C-alpha positions, 0 to 999 in steps of 0.5 A: 847153496842157501846163504848161512846154511852149513850142510855139514852141521848134521851127521849124514845118514842113509835112506833105504826101502824095505818091502813087505810083499804079501800074497795068498797061496795054498790057503795061507798068507805068504810073504816074499823073503830074500836070503842075504848074500852079504854082511850084515846078516849074510845067510839070514832071510829078510824082506826085499829092499836096499838103499835109495840112490841120490836121484831116486824117489823112495817108491822108484827105489822100492820097485827097482830093488824088488825087481833086482832082488827077486827076478820078477819081470819089470812089468809085473813089478810096475803093476803091483799095488804098492803103498807106503807103510811107515818110516823106521828110524831107530838109530841102532836098526842097522849095524853099519851106520845110521839108516832110516828105512821107508817101508812099503806094503805090496799086495799081489795075486799068487805068482810063481816062485821068484828067482834072485838075479844074484845082484845086490844083497840077495842070493835067493828069494822065495814065498814063505808063509807069514806064520812061519816067518813070524814064528818064535825061534826054536833053534840054538843059532837065533840071530835077532835084529839089533836093538831092543825093539828089533822084534821076536826071532823068527823062523822054524827049525827047517831044512834049507831044502824044504818045499817052499810051497808046502803051506803054513807050519811046514819047514820052508828053509828059514834055517836053524831058527834064525830071525829075520834080519834087521827089524824086518819082523816088526815091519812084517807085523805092521804090514799084516796089521795094516792090510787086515785093517784096510780090508775092512774099509777099502776094496784092497782084497781084490788085489790078492785075486786074479783078474776074474775071481769067484766070491768064494775066492774073494772070501778066502782072501778075507779069511786068510788075512783075518785068520777067521772063518766067515759065514758064506751067505752073509759074506756074499750078501754084503759084497753084492750089496756094496756099490762098486765093490765087484762086477759080474763077468757076463756069461762067465763061470768056473767049476769049483769042485762041488756038485752044484752049478759053476760059480759066477765070475767077478772082477774088481768094480770101480769103487775104492772104498767100502760103504758100509765097511766090511768089518771083521768079526770081533770074535769068530772061529779061527780058520 
């Protein structure tokens, strides 16, 4: 121990991790949510996460919690694009005690429905359209997170048995208008804005795509995250003119349902940054 230092001079507090895991499926941006099986907020939907153990880094804890609370295979979790979002430290964000959360954003291609293993705080996990998870509450039993900056109540008035893959605007089982637990609505909003901004100047969009993808699938990622329709020829020209953004897969093509010839397939190129950036339209038609 350092001489003269009193480790009891400051009140102890806990550190947690929270994960905003985003994907594009059924033409909509989805977020991975878990339903809490324990208090506080038992029965309320939340982002995956949990407490950082004494000998863990925040990123190690994030990947461990994601595997435990969703049932995703360790190999899948290890391969996720995971980046630190920001730290949330409002003194009243958790009713149990002072808890500081390190939030992460994870970006994945479309995957099957997860299954919580029954351990930890989660009793159920599913992909939910972000538009549903951030919709203002309409139910009489709304239960927002604590504190004045906990964010808006979220969740449609939906049946618990509604189809999880039904797409935006359809009941997905958030139940009774209940808000996301803690300040997770704020974290989710911050994660979506971060991802939307990073699509402009990095190659992050390919993290939402399968290993081999068409330019139409890549454009759909931008349109879904930005909620903006893009001009197809202009988008294709910009992508192919950006060094290292994508690489053509020799001899590979995929039928896309149209009457034309099969679409060429591409894979991520070696670049990590876009020069010039691919800026979202300042004003454009909504999808």
